[in-house]
N, C-alpha and C positions, 0 to 999 in steps of 0.2 A: 481449347487452345486455338484452335488453327482459327474460328475467327475473329480472335482480337490480332491475327497478320494481316498486313497492308501488303502488298505487291505491285508493282507496277515499274516503267520502261522513262528510262528518264537518258535526253540527250542534251552534251553538253557543245554547246556550241560557239564559235569567238571566228577573229581574225586568225591567221592564220601564225605560230607560235605567239600564242600568248597564256601557254601552258596549260592548251586541253588533255593532253596524254598524260604529266606529270602527275597533274590533278586527277587524274582517274587510278596513274600506280600508286597514288600517296593511298586515295583514300579504299579503294578494296587492300591495299599492304603487302602489292605483289607486283614485279612490272610484268604488264603482258604487250601496253603499248612503247611503241619508239618515240625514244626524245633526242631530240638535235638545236641548235640554234638556228639551224633554218627552216624557213619557209619551205611548207607543202611536207612536212614527213613524214602524217599520217594522209595514208592513199585512202585505204579500204575504211569499210564504217565494223568496228571493235568492238563486240561486246563481249561486256567481264560483269561480275555478277557479285555484289556484296549480299550476304546473309548472314542476320540479328535473328535466333530463333526463338528472341523477345516478343519482337516488333516485324520481322518477317526480311523479306529481300528487294533488294534495286537493282536492278539492271541497268547500267550505263551503255550508254549507246555512244564512246566518241567519233567524231565522224573529223571528215579532212576540216582547212579552215576555208571558211568563206572567203573568196576575195575574184576578182577579173581574173576568168580563165582566157590563158593564151597558147593553148592547145586542147585536143581534142581529151586526152587526161586530164586536161585541165574544168574543163567543161562535166567527163566523171565527175572528177571530187566535187563538183560544186554541186550538181546532181546531185548527189548523194547523201549530199548535208544538210541542204535546204530538202529534201525526199522526208528526211527521218523528223521534221519541223509535225506531219501530220501521222506519223505513229507511235507515239509518246503520250507519258500522263503528264510530267512537268519536263519545264526546259532552264537549262543552269547554263544561263551565258554571260561567259566570260571574260572581262573586258582585263586592260592598264589603267593604272591610275590616273587619269589625266583630265584636267577640263575641256577637253577641245575633243567635241565629237567628229572625226571626222568621217568622210564618205563612206568608208570600207565600215565601219558604224552604224551611219543610214542609212546603206542595206539593208546590214540588219532589222535593226528597228521596221523599216520595212516588210521585210519578209514577216519577223511579228506580230506586224496587226492583222495578220490573215489571221492571226492563232487567236480559239479563246481559254488558251492551256494558259495555267501558269507560270512566267516566267521568275525567276529567282535569279538576280544578278549578283555574281559573283569579283566583286573590283581583285583581282590576282593583283597578288608581287610587290603588296602593301611595305613588309620589307625592306622595300628599298627607297619609301620616301619619309617627308617625316608624319610625326604622327597626327599634330592640327590640320592638313592638308589632307586627310583622309574625309571629313565631314562635309569640305566643300563637294571634293569628287560626289559624293553620296550624293551632295544636291543636284550637284552637273547635273546626275544622271535620271535621276527622280524626275527633274521638269519632263523630261524627253519619250516616259513610259511608264504605265501605272504597272511600279513593278509589283508581285505579291512579297519579294523580300529583296532588300538587298544587304548581300553580307560582304566586309573586307576580309579576305583571308590570304594565303602565302601558304601558293601548293608548292613549292619546292621546301620552304621549312617545316611546313602540316602545320601552320598555324590556324586554328579557329575550322578544322575543319571536322572536328564534332559538331561543331553549330550546323557546317554544312549538311552532315548526315541526320541530323535530331526533323533540321525545317525541310529535306528531302521530305522524311516519313510523314511529313506532317497534312503533308498535299496528298500522298500518294492512296492509292481506292483499296477496300478492304479486298482482300482474293486468298487464295492460298499461291503457293508458291511456284512460282515457274517454275523452276531448276533443280535438280539434287541441291541439300546444305551443302557439298563439297566443291561444286561445279566453280571454277574461278574465272573460265571464259569457254565462249564460244570458236577459238578461233583452233583450228589445225594444228599440232606442234608442228607442221614441216612447216606451217606458212607463219611461225612465230621463230622457227629458226634462219627464216629468208629474212624475215626483217627484221633480224640483230646482227644480218650480214649485212645489211644494209643499212643500219644504223652505223655500224662500226666502219661502212665506207664513208658514211656522211659527215664524220667525228674525224677521221684522215686526211679528204680531199679538199684542194679549193672549192672556188667559191660555183666556178663555170659546169662544175663535173658533175655535180650531184644530183641536177635538177631531172639530168636528163639518165638515173641509172636504176636498173630494175633487179630482182637475185634470182632465181629458179634454183629448185632443187630437183637435183637430178634422182638421185640415191640416199636413201635413209634406210642402214640394216645395222640392224644388232647383234652382235657375235660374243662368245666367250674367246679372250685367251686365254694360251694355256696355261697363265696358273688361274686360270677359272675368272676370272676380273672382265664384266661385264662393258665393253666396247663395238660404241657407235661409230658407226663408218658415213659420213656424208659427204657428197659429189655435188659442188655446188658454182653456177653460172654466174658468176658479174656480168650484165648485162649496158653496155653504154651506146650510146648514139655516133658517134664518130672514131676515125684510127688515132685521134690525137689524144683523145682521154681514154685510149688502152693505154699506150703509152705513162700517160700520166698515175693511170690506177696499179699497173704492174709497177713502175717506177724501176728506176737505179737497180739492176741488177737483180729486179723483186722485192725489194725490199718493201715496197708500198705492199706489194700484194700479201708478203709477208705478218705486215703489220698490223693489215683488218684482219686475215686469220686467225694472227694468235689474240688477237685484243675478241674475235666473237667465241673463238674457242673457248676462252675463260670464260664470256659469259652463259653460251651451251650447255658447257659440264654443269654449274649451274642449277641450267633450269631441269634440262635431264635425269639430275644425280646421277652419271654415270663419265668416264673418259672417251675423248670426243675424239674419230682421227676426222679430223677436218682437209681438203683437198679443194680447192677452188681454182677456176676457170673464169678468162675474160671473153666477154663476146662484143662484136658489132653487131650493132642493127640500126641501118640508119634512121632517121629518125621515128623511131619507134612510137614515142607518144601519139605518134599523128596518125596510128594505124590502128583503126577499129579491131582485126585483128589480132596484131599485136595485144592490143590493149590483155583482150580476153585471155590472150595467150599466158599471159604474167599474171592471170588471177585477179584481175581490178575488171568484176562482171555487171554493168548496167544493171541488169534484173537481177540482184543477192540487195 
């Protein structure tokens, strides 16, 4: 049976905010990557695993959006995204529907021209446009690059995602599974918890604050309550770049931090399948996104 299996790595690339994390979460049927409508939500390379014992295994690599970097963290993110183009078997490029190919897309096309890998173009968010227009958009993109396949889809609504999986398997090499069949991600639990807290902060806060936020987990410890119920104690710190941001994150009378905490706790409890006692603090680390030391400290490692 093993001989019939196909296994390989698939990177999901695209400009910030085009729906990469939403697509990956839907494809594997579980939320691993955080999502928000703000650019640069994904900062690290996240691997998730889709296993089908009849066909094989797809290891998805969700990457930060490819964009014009404005600081060291931005440079790190773009290097991570462009670096994955060398390490995979298939590239999924996500774009929004449209006839115009902007500078961001042109840059990605230049990167793709350096590779010999099959590139599957996914025109995402097609639920937002008229059906008649979709063929036009396919035609626009077909003229600029020789894609292995072009698939219109909606990551948010789950439209056409079976087609995406079938197409990926078509281009994967034969080979044994890389991971156990029940493995869903290579992200440690602490990392996922930190990211959930960051996601809830992104959702709750104004435009100017979120880019400058990192979350560190100081403590994560299981215990049993008097009634033998499992409880996870989590202490986490939200790092921001300015004193004024700290005030916004804490909010009047601590309201904003409470809101972030309770939204995050709800989701962390679902993830860990136990009660969670979450305590949040806020610290200022001035311009941490331009400090190699702090970027590394907060879990963004260039060597990964």
